[in-house]
N, C-alpha and C positions, 0 to 999 in steps of 0.2 A: 706298249713296250715291244721292241723288236728283239728277235732272237739273237743271241751272241754265240759265236763259234770261236773256239780257240784253235791255234795252229802253231806249228814250229817246224824248224828244219830238222834234218836227221840227227845232227850232233847236239841239238838243243840250245845252241848259242843264240839263235834268233827265235823270239816268241812274239806272237801277235794275236789280236782279236779282230773279228769282223762282226759288226753289229748291223743287222738289217737282213733283208731278203735277197735272194739271188733271182735274177730275171731269166737266166738261161744257163744251160750246162751243155757245152759243146765238146764233141770229140773231134779234134781237128787233125786231119791226115795230110796237111800240106808239107812240103819238103822242109820248111823251116822248123815246124813242130817236131818232125821226125829227127832232125839234127839236135834240137833242144833237148829232147827226151832220150834219144838213143833207142827209141822204140817206134812202134807203128803209128802212134798218135799221141797228142796231148789231150788231157782231160781237164778242162778249165771251166770254172764257174764265173759268170758275168753278172755285174750289178751296176746300175746307174745311180742307185740311191744308198747303198750300204756304205758304212764308214769303216776304214781301216785304222787300227790303233796298234802301233809297235810297242810291245811291253819290254823287250830287251833285245840287244844286239843290232840295233839300227846301223851302227858303225860297221857291221859285218855284211850289210846288204849292198850288193852291187847291181846296177841295172844296165843291161846291154841293149842298145837299139841297133838293129841291122840297118846300115846305111841305105838310103833311098827307098826305105819301106816303113810301114807302121809297126813292124814286128818288134816286140820288146820281150825281154826275159829278165826277171829279177832272180837273184840266187844268193845263197850264203857263200861268202868267200872262204869259209873254213871247210865246209863239207860239200858244197856244190849243189845242195838241194834247191829245187825251184820254190820261189816265194811269190807272194802277191805283188802285182804291179798296178800302179795307178797310171793309166795311159797318159801320154804327153798332154792331151787336151784337158786332163784332170777330171773328166766326168765319167770315166768308165773304169771300174775296179775289176781286175782279172785275178782270180784266185785258183791256183792249182788244186784240184779236188783232193789229191793225195797229201797235201800239206796240212789239212785240217785234222784235229785230234778226235773229233766226234763223227759219227755217221751223219750223213746229210739226207734230207727227206725229198730232195728233188732228183728225178731220174734224168738221164741224158735227154736233151731236147732234140739233138740232131747230130749226124755225122757231117763234117764239112770237108771240102776239097777231096772227094773220093777219087777224082781223076788222078790225083797224086799218090794214092795209097800205095804202101809197100807191096812189092810183087809177091811176097810170101804171105800176105795177109788175106787168106781165103780158106774156107773149109776148116777153120780152127776148131770147131766143135768136134771134129773127127780125130784130133790129135790126142794122144794119151794124156790123161790128167792125173795129177798127184795132189794130195792135201799137204804135202811137205816135200823137202828135197829128197829125190830118190836115192837109194843106197846102192 
């Protein structure tokens, strides 16, 4: 029996399950992922064998494919949260790590496209850290 992970968007309109193992966990720093996330990188889990099952809200899932690229992003049309995407070829499931409800046991496999990383993404361990929003 394969492990099952549940996930959802921020507003809860879209709920899903992923059954199976993840093959890789990539932190992608490409310019497309920076635009997708509004952050320094995307954190996506990849699987060629896992199965995606939408539990609710499939009608609220939209998938955008950047023209002339293989870059895709699925998201909730209500809250904008990133959601799993089954790549056009249909054989690669990409799951945003933050969309899962449970902790995952796979550590990041690699950083990708470091040549495109954000100019401010360096020496971050030296930046002041808080466990909550500072007052």
